[in-house]
C-alpha positions, 0 to 999 in steps of 0.5 A: 181196164178191168180193177175190182170193188170190194163188198161184204157178203153181210151188206148185200144181205143187209141191202134189202135185195132178197135172199134169192137174187143174192144167192143167184149172184153167188151162183154166178161164180165158177171156180173149177180147180176147186168144186168145193170152194165154188160149192161154199160161196154157192151153198154155205156162205149165206147160211154161214153169214147168217148164223155168224161164222164166218163173213166173205168178201166179194172182190167184184170186177169194176169195168168202166165204172160197172160191178161186172161179175165176183172175181174172187171171194174171200171168207174168215172166221174165228177159231180156237186154234191148237199147238201140239208140243211136239210142232216145227214152230221156233220158240219165238212164234211159240210164245207170241201166239200167247198159248195157254197152258194147254197150247191154244189160242184165239186166232183168225181163221182164213177159211175159203180163199178162191178166183174166179177161173176168168180171172189171171195167173196171179189174182191170188195176191191180189186176195190174200192181201186184202184178206190180210189187211181185213183182218189186220183191222181186226188185229188193230182193233180187238187184239190177237195176233195169229191168222192160221190157214188150212192148205194142201201140200202144193200150196204150202210154198204160196202161203209161206211166201206170205210169211206163214210157217207149218205148224206141223204134218198134215191132218188126217184129210191131207191138209196142214196147218200154218201160223202169220203173226200180226206184230207190232208193224203193219203187214205190208205186202210181201209182194212189193 
């Protein structure tokens, strides 16, 4: 029976392992369904980590007490979220986002989230729960209650089940931007 451990990519890079061996380890990750997600982890994650643009968390398979591979990963970052006046959000959500006069607000961004092809269907929920728990810790420590994610139309229902709300129409590249707000209550796994 497998269980999972979480290791920040930053930790791997700081533990004295050379960058080449970390890069080789990241190259073992396979996501044939979305090669952009596979390429990000293999080619850009270390660069983003070193430049402090984002933080990537590796979810490792634990078989009989030892790590046996990357089951999935999630990359989190900070962003400035722009909300147009003609949006699909309720007035309460807009008010709770603490937008400035220009319709902008700081937000946490779920930039990348992907599971290895070898993981079972439903593992994405594990990744989302891990990501939202990490972001909730940031919310408790630093404030900022807004989380955003960009996705294509087939994933809208998935994110909406977690409480994400669509801001409006898709961008020119076909991505919808959705937001989730932490309240004074802790994040509760929506799949419980």
